[in-house]
C-alpha positions as CSV (number, residue, x, y, z in Angstrom):
1,M,122.5,-18.9,47.2
2,F,122.5,-22.7,47.4
3,G,124.9,-25.3,46.1
4,V,126.2,-28.8,46.7
5,A,129.9,-29.4,47.0
6,L,131.2,-33.1,47.3
7,P,134.2,-33.0,49.7
8,T,136.4,-35.3,47.6
9,V,136.0,-33.4,44.4
10,P,137.9,-30.2,43.2
11,V,135.4,-27.3,43.2
12,V,135.2,-24.5,40.7
13,P,132.8,-22.0,42.4
14,L,130.4,-20.0,40.4
15,G,129.5,-17.2,42.8
16,P,125.9,-16.0,43.3
17,T,124.6,-18.2,40.7
18,G,125.7,-21.6,41.9
19,I,128.7,-24.0,42.4
20,G,130.5,-25.8,39.7
21,L,132.5,-29.1,40.0
22,T,135.1,-30.5,37.8
23,L,136.0,-34.2,37.5
24,P,138.5,-36.0,35.3
25,G,136.9,-36.2,31.8
26,I,133.6,-35.1,33.1
27,G,132.0,-32.1,34.8
28,V,129.2,-31.7,37.2
29,V,127.5,-28.4,37.9
30,S,124.7,-27.4,40.3
31,G,123.3,-23.8,40.5
32,V,120.3,-21.9,41.8
33,A,119.6,-18.4,40.5
34,T,119.5,-15.5,42.8
35,S,116.6,-13.9,41.0
36,L,114.4,-14.4,38.0
37,R,116.0,-11.4,36.4
38,F,119.2,-13.4,35.7
39,G,117.6,-16.8,35.7
40,A,119.4,-20.0,36.7
41,V,123.0,-20.3,35.3
42,A,125.1,-23.5,35.3
43,C,128.7,-23.5,34.0
44,L,130.8,-26.6,33.6
45,V,134.5,-27.0,32.9
46,S,135.6,-30.5,32.1
47,T,138.7,-31.9,30.5
48,E,136.9,-32.1,27.2
49,E,134.1,-29.6,27.0
50,L,132.8,-26.3,28.4
51,F,129.1,-26.1,29.0
52,H,126.8,-23.2,29.9
53,E,123.1,-23.4,30.5
54,R,120.9,-20.4,31.3
55,G,117.3,-19.7,32.2
56,S,114.7,-20.7,34.7
57,L,111.4,-21.2,32.8
58,S,113.1,-21.4,29.4
59,R,116.5,-23.1,29.2
60,S,119.1,-22.4,26.6
61,A,122.4,-24.3,26.5
62,T,125.9,-23.5,24.9
63,T,128.5,-26.1,24.6
64,R,132.1,-25.7,23.3
65,R,134.8,-28.4,22.8
66,L,137.8,-27.6,24.9
67,E,140.1,-28.2,21.9
68,R,138.4,-25.4,20.0
69,V,139.1,-22.8,22.6
70,R,141.0,-19.8,21.3
71,D,140.8,-17.1,24.0
72,H,139.8,-17.3,27.5
73,G,140.0,-14.9,30.5
74,F,137.9,-13.0,33.1
75,T,136.9,-9.5,34.0
76,Q,135.9,-7.9,37.3
77,T,134.1,-4.7,38.2
78,P,135.3,-2.8,41.3
79,F,132.4,-4.2,43.4
80,A,133.1,-7.6,42.0
81,R,136.8,-7.4,42.9
82,L,135.8,-6.5,46.5
83,L,133.8,-9.7,46.8
84,D,136.1,-11.7,44.5
85,Y,133.7,-12.7,41.8
86,G,133.7,-11.9,38.1
87,H,132.8,-13.0,34.5
88,V,134.7,-15.8,32.8
89,H,134.6,-15.7,29.0
90,V,135.6,-18.1,26.2
91,S,135.9,-17.7,22.4
92,T,136.6,-20.2,19.7
93,P,138.0,-19.9,16.1
94,G,135.6,-18.4,13.7
95,G,133.2,-17.4,16.4
96,G,133.6,-13.6,16.0
97,G,134.1,-12.9,19.6
98,V,133.3,-14.3,23.0
99,E,130.9,-17.2,22.7
100,L,130.5,-18.5,26.2
101,R,130.3,-16.2,29.2
102,C,130.0,-17.5,32.7
103,E,128.7,-14.7,34.7
104,R,129.3,-14.0,38.5
105,A,131.8,-16.7,39.1
106,D,133.4,-16.9,42.5
107,D,137.2,-16.6,42.2
108,P,137.2,-16.2,38.5
109,A,141.0,-16.5,38.4
110,A,140.6,-20.1,39.7
111,V,138.0,-20.9,37.0
112,N,140.3,-19.4,34.4
113,A,143.2,-21.4,35.7
114,T,141.1,-24.6,35.5
115,I,140.4,-24.0,31.8
116,T,144.1,-23.3,31.3
117,D,145.1,-26.5,33.1
118,N,142.7,-28.6,31.1
119,L,143.9,-27.0,27.9
120,D,147.5,-27.8,28.8
121,R,146.5,-31.5,29.2
122,G,144.8,-31.6,25.8
123,R,147.0,-29.6,23.5
124,S,150.3,-31.6,23.6
125,D,149.5,-33.8,20.6
126,Y,146.9,-32.1,18.4
127,R,149.2,-31.8,15.4
128,P,149.0,-34.9,13.2
129,R,151.9,-36.3,11.2
130,A,151.4,-36.0,7.5
131,S,153.6,-38.9,6.8
132,D,151.5,-41.1,9.1
133,G,148.3,-40.2,7.1
134,G,146.7,-38.3,10.0
135,S,143.1,-37.8,9.5
136,A,140.9,-34.9,10.5
137,R,137.3,-34.7,11.6
138,T,134.8,-32.9,9.3
139,P,134.6,-29.3,10.2
140,T,131.4,-28.0,11.6
141,R,129.6,-24.7,11.0
142,G,131.8,-21.7,11.6
143,E,135.0,-23.8,11.4
144,P,137.5,-23.8,8.6
145,G,136.1,-25.9,5.7
146,G,132.6,-26.0,7.3
147,N,129.3,-24.4,6.5
148,A,129.9,-20.7,7.0
149,T,126.3,-19.8,7.3
150,A,125.8,-17.9,10.5
151,D,123.0,-18.7,13.0
152,P,120.3,-16.0,13.7
153,V,121.3,-13.5,16.4
154,D,119.8,-14.4,19.7
155,L,120.1,-11.6,22.3
156,D,119.9,-14.1,25.2
157,Q,122.8,-16.0,23.7
158,L,124.6,-12.7,23.3
159,R,124.0,-11.8,26.9
160,T,125.7,-15.0,28.0
161,A,128.5,-14.4,25.4
162,H,129.3,-10.8,26.0
163,P,132.2,-9.8,23.8
164,D,135.6,-9.6,25.5
165,R,136.1,-6.2,26.9
166,R,139.8,-5.8,26.3
167,P,141.3,-6.5,24.0
168,R,138.7,-7.4,21.5
169,S,140.7,-8.6,18.5
170,A,143.7,-10.1,19.9
171,P,144.6,-13.6,21.2
172,S,145.2,-14.5,24.8
173,I,146.8,-17.9,24.7
174,D,150.5,-18.5,24.5
175,R,152.3,-21.6,23.4
176,T,151.4,-23.4,26.7
177,G,147.8,-22.4,26.5
178,R,148.1,-20.0,29.4
179,T,146.3,-16.7,29.5
180,P,148.8,-14.0,30.3
181,P,147.3,-11.3,32.4
182,R,148.3,-7.7,32.2
183,R,147.9,-5.9,35.6
184,T,147.1,-2.2,35.3
185,A,147.7,0.3,38.1
186,G,144.9,0.0,40.6
187,L,144.0,-0.7,44.3
188,D,147.4,-2.0,45.2
189,G,149.3,-0.4,42.3
190,E,152.0,2.2,42.8
191,N,150.1,4.7,40.7
192,A,146.7,3.5,41.9
193,G,143.8,4.4,39.5
194,F,140.2,3.6,40.2
195,T,140.5,-0.2,40.2
196,T,142.8,-3.1,39.3
197,R,141.8,-5.2,36.4
198,T,143.2,-8.2,34.6
199,V,143.1,-8.0,30.9
200,L,144.4,-10.2,28.1
201,V,147.6,-9.2,26.5
202,P,147.2,-8.7,22.7
203,R,149.7,-9.6,20.0
204,M,149.5,-10.3,16.3
205,E,150.4,-14.0,16.1
206,F,150.6,-15.9,12.8
207,G,149.9,-19.6,12.6
208,L,152.2,-21.3,10.1
209,L,150.5,-23.9,7.9
210,P,153.2,-25.8,6.0
211,V,151.9,-27.7,3.0
212,A,153.8,-30.1,0.6
213,A,152.8,-32.0,-2.4
214,T,152.1,-35.8,-2.0
215,G,155.1,-37.7,-2.7
216,H,157.5,-35.7,-0.5
217,D,157.1,-38.0,2.5
218,T,160.6,-39.3,2.1
219,Q,162.0,-35.8,2.5
220,D,160.7,-35.3,6.1
221,D,164.1,-34.1,7.4
222,R,164.6,-31.5,4.6
223,L,161.1,-30.1,4.8
224,S,161.2,-30.0,8.6
225,S,164.3,-28.0,8.3
226,E,162.7,-25.6,5.9
227,I,159.7,-25.2,8.2
228,D,162.2,-24.2,11.1
229,E,164.1,-22.0,8.7
230,M,160.9,-20.1,7.8
231,A,159.9,-19.8,11.4
232,E,163.3,-18.4,12.2
233,T,163.0,-16.0,9.4
234,L,159.6,-14.7,10.6
235,S,160.8,-14.4,14.1
236,T,163.9,-12.5,13.0
237,V,161.8,-9.8,11.4
238,G,159.4,-9.6,14.3
239,I,156.5,-11.8,13.4
240,E,155.4,-14.1,16.2
241,T,154.4,-17.5,14.9
242,V,152.7,-20.7,16.1
243,V,154.6,-23.5,14.4
244,P,153.2,-27.1,14.0
245,R,155.6,-30.0,14.3
246,E,154.7,-31.4,10.9
247,Y,153.4,-30.5,7.5
248,A,150.2,-31.4,5.5
249,T,150.0,-33.2,2.2
250,D,146.2,-33.2,1.8
251,A,143.2,-31.0,2.8
252,S,142.0,-33.1,5.7
253,T,145.4,-33.1,7.3
254,A,145.7,-29.4,6.7
255,D,142.3,-28.8,8.3
256,A,143.5,-30.7,11.5
257,I,146.7,-28.7,11.7
258,L,144.6,-25.5,11.0
259,D,142.3,-26.3,13.9
260,G,145.2,-26.7,16.2
261,L,146.8,-23.4,15.1
262,L,143.5,-21.4,15.6
263,A,143.0,-23.2,19.0
264,D,146.6,-22.1,19.9
265,G,145.6,-18.5,19.4
266,A,146.7,-17.5,15.9
267,D,145.2,-14.3,14.6
268,A,146.1,-14.9,11.0
269,I,147.2,-17.9,9.0
270,A,150.4,-18.0,7.0
271,A,150.2,-20.9,4.5
272,Y,153.7,-21.9,3.6
273,H,153.9,-23.6,0.2
274,L,156.9,-25.9,0.7
275,T,156.6,-27.2,-2.8
276,G,154.6,-26.8,-5.9
277,G,151.4,-28.9,-6.4
278,T,150.0,-27.5,-3.1
279,E,147.5,-25.1,-4.6
280,Q,144.3,-27.3,-4.1
281,T,145.1,-28.3,-0.6
282,V,145.7,-24.7,0.5
283,V,142.6,-23.4,-1.3
284,E,140.3,-26.1,0.1
285,S,141.5,-25.5,3.7
286,L,141.5,-21.7,3.7
287,R,138.4,-20.9,1.6
288,G,136.0,-21.0,4.7
289,I,138.2,-19.4,7.3
290,S,137.4,-16.0,8.7
291,R,141.0,-15.1,9.8
292,P,143.3,-13.0,7.5
293,V,145.5,-15.2,5.3
294,V,149.1,-14.8,4.1
295,L,150.6,-17.0,1.4
296,L,154.4,-17.6,1.7
297,G,156.6,-19.0,-1.0
298,T,160.2,-19.5,-1.9
299,S,162.2,-20.0,-5.1
300,R,162.5,-23.7,-4.4
301,E,160.5,-26.4,-6.1
302,N,157.8,-24.1,-7.6
303,S,156.9,-23.0,-4.1
304,F,156.1,-19.4,-4.9
305,A,154.4,-20.3,-8.2
306,A,151.9,-22.4,-6.2
307,A,151.3,-19.5,-3.8
308,V,150.5,-17.1,-6.7
309,E,148.0,-19.6,-8.2
310,A,146.4,-20.2,-4.8
311,R,146.0,-16.5,-4.2
312,S,144.1,-16.0,-7.4
313,A,141.7,-18.8,-6.5
314,L,141.1,-17.5,-2.9
315,E,140.6,-13.8,-4.0
316,A,138.2,-15.0,-6.7
317,A,136.2,-16.6,-3.9
318,G,136.1,-13.3,-2.1
319,H,138.9,-14.0,0.4
320,P,141.6,-11.2,0.3
321,V,145.1,-12.7,0.7
322,E,148.6,-11.2,1.1
323,L,151.3,-12.8,-1.0
324,V,154.8,-12.8,0.3
325,F,158.1,-13.9,-1.3
326,A,160.2,-15.2,1.6
327,A,163.5,-13.6,0.2
328,D,161.9,-10.2,0.5
329,L,161.1,-10.5,4.2
330,D,162.6,-7.8,6.3
331,E,161.6,-5.8,9.2
332,S,159.9,-3.2,7.0
333,T,158.0,-5.8,5.0
334,A,157.0,-7.5,8.3
335,R,155.7,-4.4,9.9
336,E,153.6,-3.6,6.7
337,L,152.3,-7.2,6.8
338,R,151.3,-7.0,10.4
339,S,149.7,-3.7,9.9
340,T,147.7,-5.1,6.9
341,V,146.6,-8.2,8.6
342,S,145.7,-6.4,11.8
343,A,143.6,-3.9,9.9
344,R,141.8,-6.8,8.1
345,A,141.0,-8.4,11.5
346,I,139.7,-5.1,12.8
347,A,137.5,-4.6,9.8
348,T,136.2,-8.1,10.1
349,A,135.5,-7.6,13.8
350,F,133.1,-4.7,13.0
351,E,130.8,-7.1,11.4
352,G,128.3,-7.9,14.2
353,F,129.8,-5.2,16.5
354,R,127.1,-3.8,18.8
355,L,127.4,0.0,19.4
356,G,125.1,1.3,22.1
357,L,123.6,4.8,21.8
358,I,122.3,5.5,25.3
359,G,119.9,8.4,25.1
360,E,120.2,10.8,22.2
361,Q,123.1,12.5,20.4
362,S,123.6,15.9,21.9
363,P,122.0,18.7,19.8
364,W,125.2,20.7,19.4
365,L,126.9,17.8,17.4
366,V,125.9,19.4,14.1
367,S,128.8,17.6,12.3
368,A,127.1,14.3,13.1
369,V,125.9,12.1,10.2
370,E,122.2,12.7,10.0
371,D,121.3,9.1,9.3
372,A,123.0,7.3,12.2
373,D,121.9,4.0,11.0
374,R,124.4,4.4,8.1
375,I,126.9,3.0,10.6
376,T,125.7,-0.5,9.8
377,S,125.5,-0.2,6.0
378,R,128.8,1.7,5.7
379,L,131.1,0.1,8.4
380,G,129.3,-2.9,9.8
381,P,128.6,-2.2,13.4
382,R,125.0,-2.5,14.5
383,L,123.5,0.5,16.3
384,V,121.6,-0.5,19.5
385,R,119.4,2.4,20.8
386,V,118.6,2.5,24.5
387,D,116.4,5.2,25.9
388,M,117.5,7.2,28.9
389,G,114.5,5.9,31.0
390,T,115.9,2.4,30.8
391,V,119.2,3.8,32.1
392,L,117.5,5.6,35.0
393,E,115.8,2.3,36.0
394,E,119.1,0.4,36.1
395,V,120.7,3.2,38.1
396,D,117.8,3.2,40.5
397,A,118.0,-0.6,40.9
398,V,121.6,-0.5,42.1
399,P,121.8,-1.7,45.8
400,D,123.0,1.0,48.2
401,E,125.8,-1.3,49.5
402,R,127.2,-1.8,46.1
403,A,127.3,1.9,45.2
404,E,128.8,2.8,48.6
405,E,131.6,0.3,48.2
406,V,132.5,1.4,44.7
407,A,132.3,5.0,46.0
408,E,134.7,4.2,48.8
409,T,137.2,2.6,46.3
410,L,136.9,5.6,44.0
411,D,137.6,8.0,46.8
412,A,140.5,5.9,48.2
413,N,142.3,5.8,44.8
414,A,142.1,9.4,43.9
415,A,144.9,11.8,44.7
416,D,142.5,14.4,45.9
417,R,138.8,15.4,46.0
418,V,137.7,19.0,45.6
419,E,134.0,19.8,44.9
420,P,132.2,16.4,45.0
421,D,130.9,15.3,48.5
422,E,130.3,11.6,49.5
423,A,126.8,11.6,48.2
424,D,128.0,12.7,44.8
425,L,130.5,9.8,44.8
426,V,127.7,7.3,45.7
427,E,125.5,8.6,42.8
428,A,128.3,8.6,40.3
429,A,129.0,5.0,41.3
430,R,125.3,4.2,40.8
431,I,125.6,5.6,37.3
432,Y,128.6,3.5,36.6
433,L,127.1,0.3,37.9
434,G,123.8,0.9,36.0
435,L,125.6,1.5,32.7
436,E,127.9,-1.5,33.3
437,T,124.8,-3.7,33.9
438,L,123.0,-2.3,30.8
439,A,126.1,-2.9,28.6
440,T,126.3,-6.5,29.8
441,E,122.6,-7.2,29.4
442,E,122.5,-5.7,25.9
443,A,125.9,-7.4,24.9
444,L,127.3,-4.0,23.8
445,D,130.9,-3.8,22.5
446,A,131.0,0.0,23.0
447,I,128.7,2.7,24.2
448,T,128.1,6.4,23.9
449,V,126.0,8.2,26.4
450,G,123.9,11.4,25.9
451,C,125.3,12.4,29.3
452,F,123.8,15.8,29.6
453,E,120.3,14.1,29.8
454,L,121.4,12.7,33.2
455,I,122.1,16.0,34.9
456,P,118.4,17.3,35.4
457,E,117.3,13.7,36.4
458,L,120.1,12.8,38.8
459,G,122.0,15.9,39.6
460,N,125.1,14.1,38.5
461,T,127.0,13.1,35.4
462,A,128.4,10.1,33.7
463,C,132.0,11.4,33.8
464,Y,133.3,9.0,36.3
465,A,131.2,6.1,34.9
466,L,132.7,6.5,31.4
467,A,136.2,6.7,32.7
468,Q,135.8,3.6,34.7
469,L,134.1,1.7,31.9
470,I,137.1,2.5,29.6
471,D,139.4,1.3,32.4
472,D,137.3,-1.8,32.5
473,G,138.0,-2.3,28.8
474,L,134.7,-1.0,27.3
475,V,135.1,2.0,25.0
476,A,132.7,4.6,26.2
477,G,132.1,8.0,24.6
478,C,130.4,11.2,25.7
479,E,127.4,13.2,24.5
480,G,126.1,10.5,22.2
481,D,128.8,11.1,19.7
482,L,128.8,8.1,17.5
483,Q,131.6,9.2,15.2
484,A,134.0,10.0,18.0
485,T,133.1,6.8,19.9
486,L,133.8,4.6,16.8
487,S,137.0,6.6,16.3
488,M,137.9,5.7,19.9
489,E,137.2,2.0,19.1
490,L,139.4,2.0,16.1
491,L,142.3,3.7,17.9
492,D,141.8,1.4,21.0
493,R,142.1,-1.7,18.8
494,V,145.1,-0.4,16.9
495,T,147.1,0.8,20.0
496,D,145.7,-1.8,22.6
497,D,145.6,1.2,25.1
498,P,142.8,3.3,26.5
499,V,141.8,6.3,24.3
500,W,140.7,9.8,25.3
501,M,137.8,11.6,23.7
502,A,138.4,15.4,23.9
503,N,137.3,18.8,22.8
504,T,139.5,20.9,20.6
505,V,139.8,24.1,22.7
506,A,142.8,26.2,22.1
507,P,145.0,26.1,18.9
508,D,148.3,28.0,18.8
509,A,149.5,28.6,15.2
510,A,152.8,30.0,16.5
511,S,153.9,26.8,18.2
512,D,151.8,24.5,16.1
513,E,150.2,23.2,19.4
514,V,146.6,22.5,20.3
515,T,145.1,22.2,23.8
516,F,142.4,19.6,24.3
517,A,140.1,19.1,27.3
518,H,137.3,17.0,28.6
519,C,135.8,16.0,32.0
520,T,136.5,12.3,31.7
521,I,139.6,10.2,30.9
522,A,140.6,6.6,31.6
523,T,142.9,6.6,34.5
524,D,145.2,4.1,32.8
525,M,146.3,7.1,30.5
526,L,147.3,9.3,33.5
527,A,150.8,9.9,34.8
528,D,149.5,10.1,38.4
529,P,146.3,9.2,40.3
530,P,143.3,11.5,39.3
531,I,141.8,14.4,41.1
532,L,138.0,14.2,41.6
533,R,136.3,17.4,40.4
534,S,132.8,18.6,39.5
535,H,131.6,18.6,35.9
536,F,132.9,21.8,34.4
537,E,129.7,23.1,32.6
538,S,127.1,22.1,35.1
539,G,129.2,22.3,38.4
540,T,127.6,18.9,39.5
541,G,128.7,15.3,39.8
542,V,132.0,13.7,39.7
543,A,134.5,14.5,36.9
544,V,138.0,13.4,36.4
545,Q,141.0,15.6,36.3
546,G,144.4,14.2,35.5
547,E,147.8,14.7,33.8
548,L,148.5,12.9,30.5
549,Q,151.9,11.2,30.1
550,A,154.5,12.9,28.0
551,R,154.3,10.5,25.0
552,E,153.8,10.4,21.3
553,V,150.1,10.4,20.4
554,T,147.8,9.8,17.4
555,L,144.6,11.8,17.0
556,A,141.7,10.3,14.9
557,R,138.2,11.1,13.9
558,L,135.7,9.3,11.6
559,G,133.4,11.6,9.6
560,G,132.3,12.7,6.3
561,E,128.7,12.6,4.8
562,A,128.5,8.9,5.3
563,Y,131.2,7.8,7.6
564,D,133.4,7.7,4.6
565,E,136.5,9.7,5.9
566,L,139.0,9.1,8.6
567,F,141.0,12.1,9.9
568,V,144.5,11.2,11.4
569,A,147.2,13.4,12.9
570,T,150.2,12.8,15.1
571,G,152.1,14.7,17.7
572,R,153.4,14.6,21.3
573,V,152.0,15.6,24.6
574,S,154.0,18.8,25.5
575,E,152.0,19.8,28.5
576,G,150.2,17.0,30.4
577,S,148.1,19.3,32.6
578,V,147.3,22.9,31.8
579,G,145.8,23.9,35.1
580,R,143.0,26.3,33.8
581,E,139.7,26.7,35.6
582,D,137.9,27.8,32.4
583,M,138.1,24.5,30.6
584,C,136.9,20.9,31.1
585,R,138.8,19.3,33.9
586,T,141.4,17.2,32.2
587,Q,143.5,19.4,29.9
588,A,146.6,18.6,27.7
589,T,148.5,20.4,25.0
590,I,149.8,18.5,22.1
591,A,152.6,19.6,19.8
592,L,151.5,18.5,16.4
593,D,153.8,16.9,13.8
594,G,152.0,19.0,11.2
595,D,150.9,22.6,11.3
596,V,147.9,23.9,13.1
597,D,146.3,25.5,10.0
598,S,146.3,22.1,8.2
599,Y,144.9,20.5,11.3
600,L,142.0,22.8,11.5
601,D,141.4,22.8,7.8
602,R,141.0,19.0,7.7
603,T,139.6,17.9,11.1
604,L,136.2,16.4,10.8
605,G,134.7,17.7,14.0
606,N,135.4,19.1,17.5
607,H,135.6,15.7,19.3
608,V,138.7,13.7,18.5
609,A,140.0,10.3,19.8
610,I,143.5,10.6,21.2
611,G,145.7,7.5,21.9
612,Y,149.3,6.9,22.8
613,G,151.8,6.0,20.0
614,D,152.3,6.9,16.4
615,V,149.9,4.5,14.6
616,R,149.2,6.6,11.6
617,D,150.3,3.8,9.2
618,D,148.1,1.3,11.1
619,L,145.1,3.5,10.8
620,A,145.8,4.0,7.1
621,A,145.6,0.3,6.6
622,V,142.3,0.1,8.6
623,A,140.9,3.0,6.5
624,E,141.8,1.0,3.3
625,E,140.1,-2.1,4.7
626,L,137.0,-0.2,5.6
627,G,136.9,1.6,2.3
628,V,137.1,5.1,3.8
629,E,139.2,7.9,2.7
630,L,142.3,8.8,4.8
631,V,142.5,12.5,5.6
632,A,146.0,13.0,7.1
633,V,147.8,15.9,8.5
C-alpha cells in the first residue's frame, strides 16, 4: 500500500486502497490499488462534494454534492474490525439506496465523522425565505421536479454503491446532520455475540413542506405560528418531523425547501397547505418525488380544500397520496399514517432490490413457486443467480490469516463449543468471508444459500456464515428458500431487528403452542451468548445454538402460486430454549395468539420468518402496497 500524506493537512485514510486528504472547500486523494481484482480506488470528502473514482485500466467516477446527502454511515466485518477498516457509504434523495461506497477505508468512523462535520457546516442556512423571493436551482435527474428517467444499471457502479446493510429503508441523519450509531452486543459487549457492529438507527421521519398562496407575505408571523402549531400537533401524536423555518409561495422555493428536507433525512413529505390557492405549487413540487407523500390541511382559509384538489392531481399522475385533516390527528391516526407511509417506502425499495440465489433451491422445498423469476414481475426484486462453483472459488481465495482471526473472534464470543474443533471454526469463517465478499461484489441486498450443497464439497455448513451476515445487517436465508428469505426481508424492514428463519417442528393443539427450530440464528436475537454446535442433520460444521428472548413475536411467510399471499401470525416466546437433541440446534416454543389448527390450516410452508414485536398491522399495510392477499391467524 502506498500513499502520500502532507504533514500540515488533516488526513482521512482509506485503508488498503490508498489515503485521502480533505482541505477547506477542496479535497485531494491519492490511492494505489492492492490488486487488479479491486482496481484503484480514490475517495474524496470535501466541504462541498463527495467523489469516488474506481478502476485501473478503465476508470469510472461518481460525484455527489454534499448538500444532497441523505444517509451516511459505515460497516465493518469481524476481520475489518480487528484491523480497523471498513466500508463508508452515502446515499442521496431519490437515489433508491446507497449511491457511493468507499471500500476498505482505514478508521471508517473518522471518515464518517468528516462527512458529518462538513454536513454540519453546510446545513445551517439551506432553507430559503419565501418572503425574500428565495430561488432554487433547477432539479437534476432523480431529484424532485427533475427528469425521473433512471440511468441503465451498471454492475461496476453497484459494486461501489452496495446498498446499506442495515437499516435499508430508514434515514440516519438527525437535525444536526449526525449519524447516530446503534451499538449491538459484541466483542466488548456485556452479552457478547460474534462481533460488534455500528448500524444506523431507523425512524420514520416526515419532512414538513409548508405552502401558502402568493399574497400572504404580510402574514409571516401568523403563518409561522401555524407551522409551529402543526409541528407540535404531529409531535404530540408521535410523528417525528423535520421542520423548515419558512414556507413556500411558489414551486421553485418549494423545491429548494424540499431539497433541504430530503437532505435532512426525511423518509416522507408532509405538504402542509397553509391556505387555499396552493394546489399548483404542491403538485409541481411533488410530482417527481419518489418518497411517500402526505397532504395536510385545516379548516382555515380553504386549506383542506386545496389538499383535496392536489391529491386528485397527484394520484391521477400515478403518485399515491395520503390525505389528512389536521383536526382528526390523534395517536391512532398517526400510527396508521406511519404504518401506511412505511409500507409504501418498503414497497418502493423493492424496485431494483437484488436478491441473490447462491446455488439452487433445496429439492425438498416443494411449496416453492416453480417460476422463481416471478419475484421480479410480481414484487419487484431482481433475482441474481450465482452458481456454487463461484462461492467455492471465493471461499478458497480467503487468506488463512483472515479466516483464523475471524475464527478466534467467533470462539472467544461463544459461551461454549461442543462438537466443532478449531479447524471447523476456520472453515466456517472462510465460508462467511467468501459469502460476504460475493455479496459485496454482486451488490446483493439479501441472499439465500443452497447450503446443503456445501457439505460434500467442504465438510462444513453455512450456519455460522448466515448468522454472522444477518448480524452484519444482510438478510441471509437457508436452503435457497426464496419465499422465506423475502419474508425475512419484509419483517426485517418492518421491525428493524434481525429475523429468524425456522422450521415448524412440533405443534401442540392443547396449549396452542408451536416449537420451531433451525441451526442458525442472528446472535442479536439471543438472550445470552451462543453455543457452537455441529449442524444437526449432517453432524458437520459450525451451527449456532441459542436461547430466544421472552418477547412478543410476529411470524410471516410469503407464498401462494405467484407470490400473491402473505401469511401472518403473532404470539409470544414461551420457552426460549427447548434443549432437545433430536431437533435443529436453536429451538424455541411460541404461544400463538390464535389457535394451532388455524395456524396449520393457513400457513404457506414449513419455513417461517420470526421477528420480535407485534407488527401484524404494519405487515398488512405492506401486503396492501405490494398487492398481495393477507392470510392472517
